[in-house]
N, C-alpha and C positions, 0 to 999 in steps of 0.2 A: 720695614716702612720706610721712604726716607723721611726726612724732620728739617723740617721749612717753615716760615723761618725762626730762628731762635733753639732749631733745637727739640721744635714743637710737631709733632702729629697732626694731619687735618683732623682725626678723629678727634683728638685732645681740645684742639682749637674751637672744631665745631660742638662739642660736649659744652665747654666753657661758654660758648657764645649762649645757647640755650639755658646753659643754668643762671648767667644772666639775666637774659629777657625774664626768665620764669621770674625768680627774684621782682624785678625793677618792672617789669609791664613793659610799655613801646617807648623805643629808644632811636634817638636817630645816631649816623655814622661816629661823630665827634664823641657821646658820651657813651657808646659802646666799645670806642676807643679806650677811652681814661679807662674803665675797669678790666679790657681785656690785658691793657700795659701792666694793672697792679696785679691782676690774675695770676697772669702768664710769663711777667718781668721780662715782655718784647719790646723793643723800639716800633712804633705799628704805622711810624711816619715812612719807614721800609717794606711794611707788609701790608700797605693800604689795598693795593691790587689783590694779592693773599685773601686776605679777610673779607672784600669784594665776592670776589669769587666765591667763598664758604658760606657766605649768604644767600649769594643765588641760587646756590644749590637746594640749602635749607626753603627757599621760597619753591622753586621747584619740584624740589620733593615736597610739596606741599604741608612743611610742618612750622614753617613762617610766613605769615604775610607783610608786604611791603604797602605801605600807604605813600605817595608824592602829592607835595603842595609847592605851590607855584611860591615866590621873594613874598609877595602880598598876602600869604596865607594859607589861600584857597586850594583845598586838597583838589586834585585833579582826579576827576573819576573816568578817565579813557584815555592813559599815559601814551604818550609819541616820542619816541628820544629825537625826532627830527625836527619837531613843532615845540616840545616844552623844554627849554633851555635854565640852567641854574634851578632844575631842582633841590628839594628837601625830602630825603626817603627818612620814614620812620618804617622802623621792624618791630613786630612783636609777633607771639605764639599764636599760631592759627587757630579762630572759632573765639579771637578776644578783640572782634570789632570793636565794641566799645568803650573799650581799655583805653586809656590815656596814661601819657607819661607820669611815670612814680608811683605805679597804682598796687605794685606787690607789695611800699610800707605801708598800704592799709592794709592788705592778704594777709601779708606778716602777722597781723594782729587780730586775725578772723571777721576782720571787715572786707569790705568790697567798694570801687567806685566806678560808676558808668556811666559817660558822655556822649549825648547826642555826637553824630556824624562830623555835624559843620559848626561846631564849638571844638572837639576835640583835640584840636592843635593849639587850642587859646587856654587852654585848662591843664593846669601839672599838681602832682603829687612833691612837696620835697621834704626834707630835713629837716630843723631847725639850727642854723648856728651861734652859738653859744657868743654872745657879745656882739655877733655881727647887724648892721644896719639890715631887719626886717623887711623892705619892700623897694623899687624905687618906682619913679611915676607915672610907670606904666601899666604898674600892677595892682590888684586889689588882692588880700589875702584872708583868707580864713584860718583864723590859728586855734589848735585844739594838740591834748595829750592823749596819747594812748601807751599803758604802758608807762617805756623807760622814754619812749620815744615824744620827740616834740614837735608837731607836725604844719604843714601850711599848706592850705590848698589856695594855689596859688590861677589869677585870673587874670585874665589880659584886659584891661581897660577899653580899647579901641572894637571891643566886639562884645558890649552888650545889645542886648539884655542877658541875663542866665538865670534858670529856674534851677533853682537848692531844694532836693528830700531831703527831711534826716527819715529814717529807717531802722529800725533793728536786723541785724543779720539774722535770716532766714536760716532755719534747719533746714538737715538734707532732706528732711522728708517733706516738707512744705514743699508746695508747688511750685513751681521758676517761674520767676518774677518777669512778665513781658514788657521790655521795655519799651515797645513799637504800641504797644497800650496803654504806658502810662505818658508820651509824644504824643497821643489823641487827645488827651485830657489836658495837656499839659502844654504842649509844644515842643517843637524841636530845638530846643535849645536847653535843654535839660542835664541837670548833672544829679544823680541818685546816688544818695552818701549813703551806704549800711553801715553801722557800727555794730560790734558786738556788747552792746551793754542790755542786761537783761529791761531794766526802765524804759527802754525807750519802745514804741507801738511798732507795731510791723507793719507789711502792705499786704490787704487783703483782697483782693481780686483792684476791684476799681470802685468801690463803694469803702476803701478809707485805704488811702493812698499815704501808706505811715504815718508817722508823727506829726511833721509840722510842713512846712515850706516857705521857702525866700523866694520874690523874685526882685532882681536886682537889675535895676535898669537904669540906675546912675551911678557915679562915684559917692551922690552925698546922702543919697535916699536909697531905701528897700522895703520893701512888702513884706509883710507875716502873717500867716495864718496854721492856725491849727488845723489837725484836722482830725479832732473828737478823740485827742488820746488820754490813753489812762492815769498817766502819770503829768499831763501841764506843760504848757510852755511859757516862759517869761522872758521880756528883751526889758533892757536897760542903757539907754545911749551916754555913753562917756566921753571925756574931749582926749584930744588924740593922747597930750603929756603922759595922761594915767594908763592909754592903753597901750602906748609904748614901752612903758614901764615896765606892767604886768610883760607882755612878752618878752623883752631883754633878761626878767629875772626867770620866765618859765624856758626861754632856750637853754639855760644854767641846770637847772634842777630837776625840766622834764616834768612830770605827771604829779611829784609835787607840788606846786605852784598850780596849777590850771586845775583846782579840784574844790567842790562846794564849800570846803572849809576856805579857801585863799578866798574864795569869792566874797565870804561873807563881809570880811575888810571892804570890798567895795560899796558895802551898801549906805554908806555913810555917805558916799559921794555919786552914787548912781540910786534913780528913784525906780525899782522894778516895776513893768507894765506886765499885768496877763494879758496872753494872748486868749482869747476864745474859738471857734472853731464857725467859719463863714462870718468871719469879723476879719477882713484883714486890715491890718494898721500901717500906717507907714511910722519907719522909724531911721533918725538920723543914725549917718555914720562917722566917727565909730561907733560902736558897740556891741555889749556881751550878751550872747544867747544860751538861754538856759535849756537844753531841751530833756526834759524830765530834772530830777535833783542828781543826777550821775552824770549830766554830759554839758560840760560849758566851753565857748568857742567865743575868742574875739572876732568880728567880722572891721577890715581896718582899710 
């Protein structure tokens, strides 16, 4: 079999593309290019047409799904090459239509993130960067640790509101989560964050929608409500300087920082508020969110 470009066979390129998407979830061409260059050592600049053909074949074979978006971020449901110019295309493994950018980061730890179609272009998971600036002015982030990874769930501010459910990763024998039913209850701007943490409550059909949820409508406040969780939910507004300092330290040391022990040092600087079922309360941002005693996150 001929080897082109860079002496790499088509089968090898396609297998590598699938391995990358299987790990990282939904990616655009520039993101795929970076991973391909790293994995195969080829210059993607000279191989763009070849890789686009590989992607087109994988889509035609039903292995990959492509989603197209207009320059303003709106998804194009009926794409026409003649009508739609300057579009952005994302590829993902077929049957992962509610997956979002970077979803594999969480899946590598036994978790999962699902996102409504209308906001999935504006939600992504990234790994924290030691010493880096955590956010720009266009993004809001939920920062947390899993294993040795420090993770940020990024939300584009211009596309509020977002509804974020925290729930425990279901067992393989559990009934599959019906995302459409959850959207009927909480709206079609939903993010479902499954976490591999035993102390977090599960989703049990429609009578118990996970552990708790946030309704984020502006960059200054959010609503939080507990879902009759077994181990409770707490929240504490904190000042921005303290939040950024904690994020910066966590980005270096990973899960040794965002733990119950480390958050005890914040108790003297932030007053914890217990969250009760059916009593949504408004909280200022930045804030620490404690989902049971085993998972904490900073929203900023």
